[in-house]
N, C-alpha and C positions, 0 to 999 in steps of 0.2 A: 229331266228334274229331278233332285234327290234329295234329300234332309241331308243336312248339315250338324243340324241340332237342334233339341226340344229343350225349352226352355218354360217355365213355373210362370202364371200371368193371371192374376185372380182366381187363382184357383182350379185353372184350366190351363192347359201346354198350347204354347205356339209355337211353330213352327218357322225355324230357319231353313231356306233352302240355298241351294247353289244360283239360282236365279229368278226374275221374279216372274208370273205369267204374264205374256202378251196377250188380252183381251181381244177376241174379232167380234165384233156388234150386231144384232140382227133387231128387227123394230120388226115385234110380237104382239099380237090382241089373246089376250088369254082370259077367261072367261068376260069379253067384253072390256076388256081394260088394256090398255097401251102399254106396253115392257118395251124397253131397249134391256137386250140379254146381251152378257159379254160369257165368250166359251173359249178357253185355251186347256186342252186338254180335258180332265176331270174339274177344271175348277171353273166357276160360275159369279156373275156378279147381275143386277138387276137394279134396272132401275124403273119406276113408273110415271106415265104422265100424271099431271093431276094438276090442275090452274092454278097459281097460285095468286094469294090476295096480295093486296098492297104493301102491307105489311109483313109479310114473309115471303122469302125466295128461299127457293132449294140452293143448298151448297151457300146462302148468304149473296144469292147474286153469281156469286162466283162461274166465269164460263170454261166449262171441259170441253176437247175434244176427245171424240171417240172414233176408233178405227172399223168403221161397216165392212160389208162379209161382201161388195163388190170392191173394197179399195178404197173407197173416201175415207175422207176425212170428217164427220158431221160435229159442229159445235153444237152444245147441249146448254141451256142456263134455265134459269126464274122454273122450270113448270115441272123438269125431272130430279126425281126425289129418290132417296138411296133406300132400299125395299127390300125384304125376305123372298126369299123363294114362293113364288104363288102359286107353286104345285107341289112343295115338302117332297125335295127327291135330291136334295142335298142336304146336308150337315152344315154349321157355322162355321166359321176357323178362322182365328188368327194368326197373320202370316208375313213373311217378307223374307229377300235373298240378303246374304252376307255382304254383302257390298252397299246396298241400301243402308242397312241397318249400320254399319258402320260409318255413315256417312250424317244419317239424322236416326236416332233408335227410337224408332215408331214402329208397332206393329198394324199392320190392315186386317180390317176385316172384311170377309167373303166367304162364299160359298164351295165344295168341294161332294163329291162324290164317296159316300162315306167307306165305298168299298175300296176306292181307289187310295185316298187316305190312309186307311189299314194298311195295302199293300206297301205304299212307301215306307211307312213305320215300320213294317216287315222288312223289308230289305234296308233300311235303318240300320234298325238291330243285328241284323245276320253279319249285315259289313261290319259293323261295330265288334260282333262276337270274334270272325274271323282273322281283322284285323291282332287278335288278343293282346287286346290295348284294355285296361281300367274303364268300367264302368258302372254306373248306376244299377241296384239292385234288379231293378226293373225290367234293364237291358239297356245298349242306347249309353250317351249320355244326355245328362238329362242339369239345368240348372237354375239355379235362381234368379229372377228376372233382370238384379244388379249385378249378381256372379257375372251374366254372360255379357252382358254390357262392358265389367271392367277388364273380361278375356278379350275384349276385341279392340276395343277402345284404350287401355290403359298405355299401350304404344307410343300411338298419338297423344296424350294425353302429355306422358312424360318427353317428349321430344318435344313440344308447346313449352312444357316449364323447363325445359335445360335452354331452349334458347332464348326465353324468356330472362334465367339467372346468368347466360350469357351476357345478356344484352346489360342487364343490372352494370355487372361486374363492367366491362368496357362503360357505361356511361361513370363508373361511382372510379373508373379510372382516370376518365376524361376528367371530371370532377377534381380530384386530386392534385391533378399534372395543372387544372388552371388556379389553385389556390393556391400553389407554391412560386406560378409563377406572377401570379401577386402579390403574394408574403415578399419576393423578392423584392418588386417593387417600392413597398411601402418600408424595407429596412434602407434601400438605398439613400443618401444623404441627399438633401435638395441640392443643385447646383444655385 
């Protein structure tokens, strides 16, 4: 994986990667509590088991499927809650892949090893510098939140707008043709 861009979001950097981490999960007991820990290289995701009450269910009762280390897919719902790193060995991160951001412009929250994140950032800045491309004064491409959204989604928005305008033009031409046809019928003398 590598960083494609860094985007300022809510006063912190969000990272755009060339692909999204695919987590493999293990159930673990940490300090007497059950956790589902997802791992993909330096990236982590954490769910904690806590029995839900009658009025509140984790993820509003939505079922999710996680891939386990033994290869099975396990379905979770109601009692598995998103949580922070229980051992505080990672730092929080906002991220997503470029492909998924083009589909839906939302960053995910997760956790990553701080040293690994710094290596990703260093590699990103070195790669941008070596390409001799314009870069932010802090190194690498840096974008504001809406600026990056416009950059990656503008071609699709323009294409959609163009298609809508072409359809409106075709509809207008068909309407004019129909009005002319009806006008000709009205002008003809009755027999």
